N, C-alpha and C positions, 0 to 999 in steps of 0.2 A: 827369348828376345821379347822385351816389353813392346807391345803393339797396341794401336788404338784404331777403332773405327769411328768415323764421324757420321752421325745420323743427322741429315739435313732436312730442312723444310724450305727449299728455295722458291723464289718468286720468278717472274718473267723479266726481272731487272738484273743483268749480270754484275753491275757495279755493286749493288746492295748485297748480292749473294757472295761476291768475292770478299767483302769486308767481314761477313759472318764466318765464312770458311777459314779465313786467315786467323781470326780470333780464336776459333776452336782449335786450329792447328797449334797455335802458340800455347794454348791451355794444355794440349796433349804433351807438347815438348816439356812444359813445366813439370809434368808428372814423370819425366824420365823416359818417355817413349822414343824408340828408335825407328819405328816403322808405322806410318799413318796411312789409312785408306779412306777415300771419300766415295760417295755413291755415284750412280749413273747421273748424267746431265747435271754435274756440279755447277755449271755456269748459268743454266737457264731452263726452266720448265714453262712452256707456252703451248697453248692450243691453236695459236694463230701462226701460220706459215709466213704471212706478211710481216708480222712482228719479228719472227726469227730472222728474216732477211734483213731487217733493220738493225738488229742488235748483235748478231753473230759475226764472227770473223773467220778468215782463213787461219790455218794453224800458225803460220809464220808471224801473224800480226795479233794473235789472240792475247788480250791483256790478262785473262785469268791464267792461262798457261804460263806466261812470262812471270807473273807474280808468284805463283806457286813453285815454279822452278827456283826462283830467287830465295823463297822461304826455305825450301829443302836444303839449298846450299848454305844459307846463313845458320840454320839450326843443325846441319850435318846429319840429316835423317834420310831414310828411304821413304818415298811417297808414291802411293798408287793413286792417281787421279782417276776415279772410277770411270768417268767418261766426260767428254765435253761435246756439245753440239758445235760443229764447225762447218763453215762453207767449203765447198769443193769447186773444182773446175768442170764438173759434170755439165753437159749441155742442157740437161733437164733441170738444173738448179737444185738438185737434192743435196742435203747435208750429209756429213759423216757423223756417226756416233762413235767416238774414238776414245779408247782408254790408253793411259800413259803410265809407264813405270819410270820414276825419276830417281837417280842415285844421289848420294850425299854431296856430290859436286854440282848438283843441279842439272846434270845431263840426262837426256832421254835415252834410257837403256832399251826400251821396247815400246811399241805402239800397236794397238789392236783395234780394228774396226769391227763392230758388232756384226756377226754373220746372219743371225736369224731375226727376221722382222716380225713384230707383233701385229699381225693382220688378223683380227678376231672380232667376233660379236659376242661379248661377254654376257650381256643380257639384252632383252628387246630394246632397251634404251641406251646401252653403252656399247659402242662400236669403235674399234681402233684400226687404223691402217697406217702403220708406221712407215711402210715402204713408199707411201705417197710423199713423205717429207725426207726420209733418209734412205740412202742407197746402201745395200748390204755389202759387208766385207766378204773376202774370199779366202783368207789365210788364217789358219790357226797359229797362235803365237805362244812360245815359251820364253819367259823372261828369266835369264840366268843372272842371279844376283850373288853377292858374296855370302849370303846366309841360306838361300834356298833357290830351287828351280820353281818358278811360279807360272802356272798355266792361267792365261788371261781369258776371261769371258765377260759377257754383259747380259744381265736380266733374262730375257726370253730364251737365250742360249741354254738356260738350265734345263729345258725340256728335251734336250737332244743329247742323250748320254754318250753317243759315239764320239762327240767332240771331246768330252772329258776323259774317255778311255784312251783316245789318241794322245791327249796331253800327258796322261799318266804314263803311257808306254814310252813317250819321248823323254821321261824323266821328271815330270812334275811331282813335287812334294806338297805344294799348296795350290789350291784353285781359288781364284778371286772371281766373284760373281756380283759386282756392284749392280744395283737395281733401282727402278722406280716402279714397283709392282702395283698392279690394280688391287684395290681392297677386296674385290669379289674373288679373284683367283688366288690372292694372297691368303685369305681365310681358308680356302679349300686346299691349297696345294703347296704353299711356300715352304713350310717346315719339312714336309714329306720329301719334296724334290731335293732340297739341299742336303738333307740327311742321306738320301739315296745316293747322291753324287759322291759324298764322302765315303760311304760304306763300299760302294762299287770299286773305288779307285785306291782306297787306303790313304787318301790325302786329307789335309786340313781344308775346309771350305770356309772362306771369309767373304761375307756378303753384306757390305755396307749399303744402306737403303735410304731412299727418300721417305718422308712421312708427312701425313696430315693433308690439309687443304692448302694448295699452292696459290698464293695471292696473285691477282692480276688487276691492274687498274682499269683496263678497257675490254678484256676478253674473258671468255668462259674459263672458270677455274677448273682445276683438276685435283683429285684426291689420290694419295698413295698409301700403301699398307703399313710402312714402317717395319718394325721387327727385324732390324739388322741382326744377322746371326753369325756366330762363329761355331762351327761344328768340328769336333775332333775326328781323326781318321777312323775311330771306332764307331762313329755315328752319334756321339753324345753332344748335346747342345751346351756349349761352354758359356756363350753370351746370347741373350735375347734382349734387345734394347727396348722392346715394347713400342710405344708410340711417341715417346718424348724425344725431341731433338736434343743432341748432346754428344759428349765424348765418352766412349766406352773402352776401357783399358783391359787388356788381358795378356797372359804370357803365351807366346808361341813356342812350343817345345817340340822340335822336330823328332825327338826320340820317340814320340807317340806314333809317328808315321811308321818307323821301322817296327815298332811293337805290334801295331795293327796288322801290318803286312806279314809278319812272322806267324801270327795266329791264324790268319786266313789269307793265304797267298793266291787269291782267286785270279788276279791279273796274269799270273804265270801259268794258270791252268787252262787258259783259253785254247780252244781247238778249232781247226777249220771244219766246216760242215757244208753239205749241199743244201740248197734251198728246197722248200716243199714242192711237191709235184701235184 
């Protein structure tokens, strides 16, 4: 199945970002692609919670979601919207970081709210507390499509292998891990973590990513690592997008999943054990 990841460099303006994303999506469709994946926070990257309150929407009203659903229907493609920042009804005003699987009729097949929040001090001068702005999800999600069972995750989830093992045991053949990864942790861990998740589960791992410095007219900017990756079930890197925004096309061949699992059926070898004393 001809598939494409979009590597984006979004700003804090959802209107501008949507125009760029739709243009890239149309480019991918022009190359014969049937499945397109976008990164985490496709609609907006901002370091200002006040700005997010001003420009983000609830799911039912979100113009980015509506437009991309329309594009999926018009082009007759499957679309993973890596995630959107969305308003919620939570009393504390926190947002949802929500991934969507869209079918060729433009319908939402599955939605997943990012479970693990990036609350870390990367360096003495770089600290993130994602949970201050976003509330964590609680439910693992397997999207059952006409071509594959897809386990949905987002960014920091990649550090929690039990999530991906659970998804694989539930039938996942492909794991999607859209991201907006820190350059510091990306340089150290990104490739290793994604390859490990593929090897452990015998799944394809598809990780479309944000890249570069994300422009803001009024607030502090943010940098992301780029290097959108596609990893085979054997742990081989099929696509590494580097740091340039753009459309990256590859073939998704699920026969490789069966082949990898036949060689090393480790998921079927799991055994119960008692904890240390």
